[in-house]
C-alpha positions as CSV (number, residue, x, y, z in Angstrom):
1,X,169.0,166.4,108.4
2,X,171.7,164.8,110.9
3,X,169.6,162.4,111.7
4,X,168.6,161.8,108.3
5,X,172.3,160.5,107.7
6,X,172.3,158.4,111.1
7,X,169.2,156.4,109.8
8,X,171.3,155.9,106.7
9,X,174.3,155.2,107.9
10,X,172.4,152.6,110.6
11,X,170.3,151.2,107.8
12,X,173.3,150.8,105.7
13,X,175.1,148.6,108.5
14,X,172.6,146.8,109.1
15,X,172.3,146.0,105.2
16,X,175.8,144.7,105.7
17,X,175.8,142.7,108.3
18,X,172.9,140.7,107.1
19,X,175.0,140.1,104.3
20,X,177.3,139.2,105.6
21,X,175.3,137.2,107.9
22,X,173.9,135.4,105.0
23,X,177.2,134.7,103.3
24,X,178.3,132.7,105.8
25,X,174.9,130.9,106.6
26,X,175.4,129.7,102.6
27,X,178.9,128.3,103.6
28,X,177.6,126.6,106.4
29,X,174.9,124.7,105.0
30,X,176.9,123.8,102.5
31,X,180.4,122.8,104.6
32,X,178.4,120.7,107.0
33,X,176.4,118.6,103.9
34,X,179.7,117.6,102.6
35,X,180.2,116.2,105.8
36,X,178.0,113.9,106.0
37,X,178.4,110.0,105.1
38,X,176.9,108.1,102.9
39,X,174.0,106.1,104.8
40,X,172.6,110.2,106.6
41,X,171.5,110.9,102.9
42,X,167.9,109.1,102.9
43,X,166.0,112.5,105.7
44,X,168.0,115.0,103.0
45,X,166.4,113.5,99.8
46,X,162.9,113.3,101.3
47,X,163.3,116.9,102.0
48,X,164.5,117.8,98.8
49,X,162.0,116.2,97.0
50,X,159.2,117.3,98.8
51,X,160.6,120.6,97.9
52,X,160.5,119.5,94.8
53,X,157.0,118.3,94.8
54,X,156.0,121.5,96.7
55,X,157.8,124.2,94.9
56,X,157.9,122.8,90.9
57,X,154.7,121.0,90.8
58,X,152.1,122.1,92.7
59,X,153.3,125.5,91.0
60,X,152.6,124.4,86.9
61,X,148.3,125.9,86.8
62,X,149.5,129.3,88.2
63,X,152.3,129.1,86.0
64,X,151.0,128.1,83.1
65,X,148.7,131.1,83.3
66,X,151.0,133.8,83.9
67,X,153.4,132.3,80.7
68,X,150.2,131.9,78.6
69,X,149.0,135.1,79.6
70,X,152.2,136.9,79.1
71,X,152.8,135.1,76.1
72,X,149.8,135.8,74.2
73,X,150.4,140.2,75.1
74,X,153.9,139.6,73.8
75,X,153.2,138.1,70.9
76,X,149.7,140.0,70.1
77,X,152.0,143.8,70.1
78,X,154.8,141.6,68.6
79,X,153.3,141.0,65.4
80,X,150.9,143.8,65.3
81,X,153.9,146.4,65.8
82,X,156.0,144.6,63.7
83,X,153.2,144.5,60.6
84,X,152.8,148.4,60.5
85,X,156.8,148.8,60.3
86,X,156.9,145.9,57.9
87,X,160.3,144.3,60.2
88,X,158.2,141.0,60.8
89,X,162.0,139.4,60.3
90,X,162.8,140.4,63.7
91,X,160.1,139.2,66.1
92,X,162.4,136.6,66.8
93,X,165.0,138.8,68.7
94,X,161.9,140.7,70.7
95,X,160.7,137.4,71.6
96,X,163.6,135.6,73.4
97,X,164.6,139.2,74.4
98,X,162.1,139.9,76.4
99,X,160.5,136.6,77.3
100,X,163.5,133.7,77.4
101,X,166.3,136.7,79.0
102,X,163.8,139.0,81.1
103,X,160.5,138.5,82.4
104,X,160.7,134.3,82.1
105,X,163.2,134.9,85.1
106,X,161.9,137.7,87.4
107,X,158.0,136.3,86.7
108,X,158.7,133.0,87.5
109,X,160.5,134.3,90.2
110,X,158.2,136.1,91.5
111,X,155.2,133.3,91.7
112,X,158.1,131.3,93.5
113,X,158.9,133.6,96.5
114,X,155.3,134.0,96.5
115,X,154.6,130.3,97.1
116,X,157.5,128.7,98.1
117,X,160.0,131.4,100.1
118,X,157.0,132.7,102.8
119,X,156.3,129.0,103.1
120,X,160.0,127.9,103.7
121,X,160.1,131.0,106.1
122,X,157.3,129.9,107.9
123,X,158.0,126.4,108.1
124,X,161.1,127.1,109.7
125,X,160.1,129.3,112.2
126,X,157.4,127.4,113.3
127,X,160.1,124.9,114.0
128,X,162.2,127.2,115.6
129,X,159.4,128.6,118.1
130,X,158.4,124.2,118.1
131,X,162.1,123.7,119.8
132,X,162.5,121.1,116.6
133,X,165.7,123.1,115.9
134,X,167.1,122.9,119.1
135,X,166.1,119.3,119.5
136,X,167.9,118.6,116.4
137,X,171.3,119.4,117.4
138,X,169.9,118.7,121.2
139,X,170.5,114.5,118.7
140,X,173.6,116.1,117.3
141,X,171.9,116.7,114.0
142,X,172.5,119.3,112.3
143,X,169.9,121.5,110.8
144,X,171.8,123.3,108.1
145,X,172.3,120.3,106.4
146,X,168.9,118.1,107.3
147,X,166.7,121.2,107.2
148,X,168.2,123.9,105.2
149,X,170.6,122.5,102.2
150,X,168.0,120.2,100.9
151,X,165.5,122.8,100.5
152,X,168.0,125.4,98.8
153,X,169.0,122.9,96.5
154,X,165.3,121.6,95.5
155,X,164.8,125.3,94.9
156,X,166.9,126.0,92.9
157,X,165.6,122.8,90.9
158,X,162.6,123.7,90.4
159,X,162.8,127.3,90.0
160,X,164.9,125.3,87.0
161,X,162.3,123.4,85.3
162,X,159.5,126.0,85.9
163,X,161.6,128.6,83.7
164,X,161.9,126.3,80.7
165,X,158.0,125.7,80.9
166,X,157.2,129.3,81.4
167,X,159.6,130.2,78.5
168,X,157.7,126.4,76.7
169,X,154.3,128.0,77.5
170,X,154.8,131.7,76.6
171,X,156.5,130.8,73.4
172,X,153.9,128.1,71.7
173,X,151.0,129.0,74.3
174,X,151.4,132.6,73.2
175,X,151.2,131.5,69.0
176,X,148.2,130.0,69.6
177,X,146.0,133.0,71.1
178,X,147.7,135.5,69.6
179,X,147.1,133.8,66.0
180,X,143.4,133.9,66.4
181,X,143.9,137.9,66.3
182,X,146.7,138.3,64.2
183,X,147.3,135.1,61.8
184,X,150.9,134.3,61.3
185,X,152.3,131.0,59.7
186,X,154.0,129.0,62.3
187,X,156.8,127.8,59.8
188,X,157.7,131.9,59.7
189,X,157.3,131.9,63.9
190,X,159.0,128.9,64.4
191,X,162.3,130.6,61.7
192,X,162.5,133.5,63.2
193,X,162.4,131.8,66.7
194,X,165.4,129.1,65.6
195,X,167.4,132.6,64.0
196,X,166.4,134.1,67.3
197,X,167.8,132.0,69.6
198,X,171.6,131.4,70.6
199,X,173.2,129.2,73.3
200,X,174.1,132.8,75.2
201,X,170.7,133.4,75.8
202,X,170.2,129.4,77.2
203,X,173.2,130.1,79.6
204,X,171.8,133.1,80.3
205,X,168.4,131.9,81.0
206,X,169.7,129.0,83.0
207,X,172.6,131.1,84.9
208,X,169.6,133.7,85.8
209,X,166.5,131.4,87.3
210,X,169.9,129.8,89.2
211,X,171.0,132.3,91.2
212,X,167.6,133.6,91.5
213,X,166.5,130.0,93.0
214,X,169.7,130.4,95.0
215,X,168.4,133.8,96.6
216,X,165.2,133.1,96.7
217,X,165.5,130.1,98.7
218,X,168.9,131.3,100.7
219,X,166.9,134.0,102.2
220,X,164.1,132.7,102.9
221,X,165.9,129.7,105.5
222,X,168.1,132.5,106.5
223,X,165.0,134.6,107.7
224,X,162.8,131.8,109.7
225,X,165.6,130.1,111.6
226,X,166.3,133.8,113.1
227,X,163.1,133.7,114.5
228,X,164.1,133.7,118.1
229,X,160.8,131.4,119.9
230,X,158.4,134.4,120.0
231,X,155.1,133.2,117.3
232,X,154.2,136.4,116.6
233,X,158.0,136.4,114.9
234,X,157.1,134.2,112.0
235,X,155.4,136.4,109.9
236,X,157.5,139.4,110.3
237,X,160.2,136.6,109.2
238,X,158.1,135.2,106.3
239,X,157.2,139.0,105.3
240,X,161.2,139.9,105.2
241,X,161.8,136.7,103.1
242,X,159.1,138.3,100.6
243,X,160.8,141.4,100.6
244,X,164.3,140.9,100.8
245,X,164.0,138.1,98.1
246,X,162.1,140.7,95.5
247,X,164.9,142.9,95.9
248,X,167.7,140.6,96.1
249,X,166.4,139.0,92.7
250,X,165.1,142.0,91.1
251,X,168.3,144.1,92.1
252,X,170.0,141.0,90.2
253,X,168.9,140.2,87.4
254,X,169.1,144.6,86.8
255,X,172.3,144.4,87.4
256,X,173.4,141.2,85.3
257,X,171.1,143.0,81.7
258,X,172.8,146.4,82.3
259,X,176.4,144.5,82.5
260,X,175.3,141.9,79.2
261,X,173.5,145.0,77.1
262,X,176.3,147.5,77.9
263,X,179.1,145.0,76.9
264,X,177.0,144.0,73.4
265,X,177.6,148.2,72.6
266,X,180.9,148.2,74.0
């Protein structure tokens, strides 16, 4: 029993220590960018656009497939079950709650973690083992501003665009597929969706995805730069970025959803 409590206490302390270190890491990254002069922005913009291309553009085929499959299943189940109950009018609310509020942010984040989170952690870890980060500091170049911040910003922009695209494909593509099995008029479908979607749903989706992107790329960059120099630490850092990223994103989305629905019931 003592050993179990001791291990639990050590794990909690390590978690708190890593969280504080991550917060300090994010603060220093943002502060380093604010100190830059305009003429120093060219390499940052290059890294930013490269990150957006890799995270956003190259993920479109995978996001399209997952969004289409998800939307099709949700629309098919919604139309089938609500038809039996004679309550098709609430289909729009169900689609908004399941796709835009919940599944969209979570599934988009999972794709980004699997593709880009691991890539960023591996890339920065490799730069550490090759002493590239140390070389930047030797030349009085702050790695946090040139290497970390543009990746975080590019990741946030990319995940916002991917989430919007996911919602569009899931709702429209899902209807096209589901309509082959259980026909529903397009006018009725668009009407119930228009009635169900509100500005609050848009803001909630925006907040969830932006925060998830910030969490994913902050953790990936943090774990990558924690590599001390041994090559065998790079895959370990990559694995940690995935595990910690998934846990943090799921915990954030779950906590926010519970808070919103609990507030709505009061």
